[in-house]
C-alpha positions as CSV (number, residue, x, y, z in Angstrom):
1,X,123.4,136.4,41.1
2,X,122.5,139.9,39.9
3,X,124.5,139.3,36.7
4,X,122.7,136.0,35.8
5,X,119.3,137.7,36.2
6,X,120.3,140.6,34.2
7,X,121.7,138.4,31.4
8,X,118.7,136.0,31.2
9,X,116.2,139.5,31.1
10,X,118.4,141.1,28.5
11,X,118.4,137.9,26.4
12,X,114.6,137.6,26.6
13,X,113.9,141.2,25.9
14,X,116.1,141.1,22.7
15,X,114.9,137.7,21.5
16,X,111.3,138.7,22.0
17,X,111.7,142.0,20.1
18,X,110.6,144.0,23.2
19,X,113.6,146.3,23.2
20,X,116.6,147.0,21.0
21,X,119.9,145.4,21.8
22,X,121.2,149.1,22.1
23,X,118.8,149.9,24.7
24,X,119.4,146.7,26.6
25,X,123.0,147.1,26.7
26,X,122.8,150.9,27.8
27,X,120.6,149.8,30.7
28,X,122.7,146.9,31.9
29,X,125.9,149.0,31.7
30,X,124.6,151.9,33.3
31,X,123.0,149.7,36.0
32,X,126.4,147.9,36.6
33,X,128.3,151.0,36.8
34,X,126.2,152.8,39.3
35,X,125.8,149.5,41.4
36,X,129.8,149.4,41.7
37,X,129.8,153.1,42.6
38,X,127.2,152.5,45.2
39,X,128.8,149.5,46.6
40,X,132.1,151.4,46.9
41,X,130.7,154.4,48.6
42,X,128.7,152.0,51.1
43,X,132.0,150.1,51.7
44,X,133.6,153.2,52.9
45,X,130.9,154.8,54.8
46,X,129.4,151.9,57.0
47,X,132.9,151.2,58.7
48,X,133.1,154.8,59.3
49,X,129.6,155.1,60.5
50,X,129.9,152.2,62.8
51,X,133.4,153.6,63.9
52,X,131.8,157.1,64.9
53,X,129.1,155.2,67.0
54,X,131.8,153.4,69.0
55,X,131.3,150.0,67.7
56,X,133.7,147.7,66.1
57,X,133.5,148.2,62.4
58,X,135.0,144.8,61.3
59,X,132.3,142.9,63.2
60,X,129.2,144.8,61.6
61,X,130.4,146.0,58.4
62,X,130.8,142.8,56.3
63,X,127.1,141.6,57.0
64,X,125.7,145.1,56.6
65,X,127.7,146.0,53.6
66,X,126.8,142.7,51.8
67,X,122.9,143.2,52.7
68,X,122.8,146.8,51.5
69,X,125.0,146.5,48.3
70,X,122.8,143.6,47.3
71,X,119.4,145.6,47.8
72,X,120.9,148.7,46.3
73,X,122.2,146.8,43.3
74,X,118.8,145.3,42.7
75,X,116.8,148.8,43.0
76,X,119.4,150.6,40.8
77,X,119.2,147.8,38.4
78,X,115.2,147.7,38.4
79,X,115.1,151.6,38.1
80,X,117.6,152.0,35.3
81,X,115.8,149.1,33.3
82,X,112.6,151.0,33.9
83,X,113.9,154.3,32.9
84,X,115.9,153.0,29.6
85,X,113.3,150.8,28.3
86,X,109.8,152.1,28.8
87,X,106.8,149.8,28.2
88,X,106.0,148.9,24.9
89,X,109.5,149.9,23.5
């Protein structure tokens, strides 16, 4: 879902002349790389954290991981695009 939104936004930004293709490409590439890194770290930390709390990591990890990975991915994408494509660029 995030990739579809990023693609539509990138196409719109470039076609309207709001941002250069290099800036859009850089923003999307960095956002996706940071998202993969964050999701990987969360995927390792959540089961370990729940195991340390004495809970079964397999029962809690998947729903929590999916939710946190999606939320962090959207936040990272919006932050990266805002930082690399300033208003009026």
